[in-house]
N, C-alpha and C positions, 0 to 999 in steps of 0.2 A: 504493500500500500504506499509505504514511504517513498519507494522508487517512483511509483506512478505520480505521487505528489511532486517529487523533485522535477519530473519531466514536464509538468504542467507549464504551459507558456503563460507567463504573467507579463503584465504591462506595468511599467513604472514611469514616472515623469517628473518634470520640473515645472512648478507654477511660478510665473513672474510676469513682468512686462518688459518688452524690448530685450529679450534674452537670447538672441541668435548667437551671441558670443559664448554661451554657457559652458562652463567646465564640466558640469555633471553629465551631460549627454555623452560627451566624448569619453569621459572616465568610465561610465557604466557600459557603454558599447564595447570598449576594450576589455573590461572585466568579464562581460558575458562571453565574449569571443575566446579569451584566454582560458576561461574555466569551462568552456564548452556548455554554456547554459542557453536554453532556447528563448530567454526573455528578451524584451525590447524596452527601450527608454526613449521617451519623446518629450518635447518641449510643449507645455501648455502656455502659450504666450497670450495672456488675456488683457484686454483693455480695462476690464472691471472685474473685481472679485466676485460679483454677482453671477458671472458666467460659469463659475466653478460647478455649481449644482447641475447644470446642463451637461458639462463635460463628464462628470461622474456618472450621470444617468446613461450617457451614450457611449461610454468606453467599457467594453467588456474585459473581464479578468484584470481589472486595475487593482494592484496590490499595495502600492505605496507611492507617495508624492513627496518630493523635496519642495521647499518654498523659499523663494528669494525676493529681492526688492521688487515692488514695495508692499508685499502682502504678508510679511511675517507677523504683523499684529492684526491686520484686517481679517485674516483668515479665522481667527480664534472664535468669533461668534458662530461660524458655520460648523464647528466641530462638536462631537458628542461628549468628548472627554479630553482632559489635559493630564498628561503625566505630571507628577508633582514638581519636578525641576522646571518644566516648561511653564507651569503655573507661577512659580516663584519668579522666573525671568520675565514673564509677560510677553513672550514672543515664541513663535513656532517655526521651525525650518524642516520638520519631518512629520509626515502624516502616515499613520499605519491604518489599514482597513482590517478591523478585527473580524473574527469568524462570523459574527452576526452582522457584518457590514457596517459597524459603527466606526466613525472617524475619530482616531485618537491622535492628539498632537504631542510631539516631543521636541526637545531642542538639543541638537548635536553640535551646534556652533560653539557652545560653551566648552564642550569636550575637546573639540578640534583646536580651539584657541589655547586652552589651558595646557594641553600636551605639546603644542608646538612652541610655546614661549618658555616653558619650564626649563629646558636644557640651557637656556641663555641667561637665566636669572642669577644675579650675584647679590651679596649682602647689602650693597648700597641701592638696590632697586626697590625703594620703599614707596614711592609716589608715582602715580600714573595719570596722564591726561588722556581722556577719551574724546576725540574730535568727532562730533556728530551725536545725534540722539535717536536714531532709528532703531528698528528691531534688532539689528546685529549688535549695536552698541550695548543693548541690555544684556545680551549673552556675555559680552566681554566684561561688563561690570560684575556679573555674577561670578565669572571665573577668577577675576582679580580678588574678589572678596574671599573666595575659597583659598587663594594663594596668600591671603593676608597682606595684600598690597592696597594701600589707600588710593582712591581714585576720585577724580572730579571731571565733570562733563564740560565740554566747551561747545557753544552753539552760536549761530548767527543772531538768534533772537532770544530774548529772555523768556524762559518757561520754567515750570516746576522741575526741580532737581538739577538745574543748570547753575554751576558755580561761576563760570567765566564766559563772557562774550569774547569773540576773537579780538575785538578792540581793547579788551582788558589785559591781554597777554603782554607781559613785559619780559625782558631778557632774564630778570631775576626769577620769574615764575618758571621759565623754560629751564633754567639751571637747577631749580629745586625738584622738578618733575623729570626723573631720569628715564621714564618710559612714556613714549608718546604714540598713541594708536590712532591711525586714520580709519574711521568707520564711515567716512563719506565717500561718494562716488567721484570726488574731485581727482582728476589725473587719469581716469580710465580711458583707454583707447576709444575714440581717436583724439581725445583732448589731452594729449600727453605733455603739453607744455604748461599745464596748470598744476598747482599744488595748494594745499591749505595755507591760508594767510596767517602764518605765525612767525615770530622772530627766530630765525634759524641761527643767528650769530653765536649764541651760547651753547649750541649743541656741542657735545664733546665725546670722547671715546668712552665716557661712562654711560652714555645714553643708549637706549634701545629705541629704534624707530620701527614700528610695525605697521604695515599697510595691508588692509584686508583685500586690496586690489591685487590681482595677479596678472592682469593684461594692461599695460606692459609688465614684464617681469621686474624691471626696476623703474618705478615711477619717479617723477621729479622730486616728490616728497622723500623717497628713499635715497635718491641721489644726493640730496642736501645733507642727509645723515652720513652717507658714505664718504663724502668729501671732508667731513669733520672727524672721521675715524670711528663713528658710532657703529654699533651692531645693527644691521638692517635685516628685516624679515618680511617677505611678502606673504600673500594669502594662500599660496599653493599647498603648503603642508597642512594648514588648518583645513582646507577643503578636502584634501585626501583623507585626513583623519575623520572629519565629520561624515564624509561619504561612506566610509567603511562602517562607522557607527550606525548610520541610517540602514545600511544593508543588514547589519546584525538585528536591528529592531524589526525590519520587515520579515526577515528570515525566520525569526522565532515565533511569528504569529501563526 
């Protein structure tokens, strides 16, 4: 019976908007090929989250969905249940279809980030700046909390939970926060000449600059860090780790 189950052709997919560049589709296509699995992975590029109900209704054998910008928070009301970590974070990037076809939300971004930054942490990495306040930044904050690293959010506009506006950032603040994480889409291909507007002068070799963007491999933001001798990390390892964690979640259901 198990064998039959394993051979069942399942569909998986990525939910987002303007996601033709997606890492996930290529990653899972390769995984299924290498592991000789009959499954497929497609992009659900939706102009509105409301279209998801229709997609689910019309896609047979759908087993799991990854969620990306801008739907990590918007998708929550459409789910039947949230895993407790996803509930604490307030954002979902993985949906599992349970046996009775209930939609269960998980967050594997947090796992991917935590395990990709951990090997680079040193004792002086005590404070982090999170650039951006979207769904991904919530998972980053949760991971930093677990790593016992103090963090503050930076945003263009004043809102709840935001400590600094970009215009507040001084060279002193940048010196004090030795981890800076870009959770915004600024610098993504094709806009590779852009980067978050922060004072880069006091970045040093003590800093970690982490960019959730992976295309290009080295963004302008990361280049600024590289030129100052900082440790730079792009989003690829995080994506790989969160994808494998998603697969684990879908596979056990």
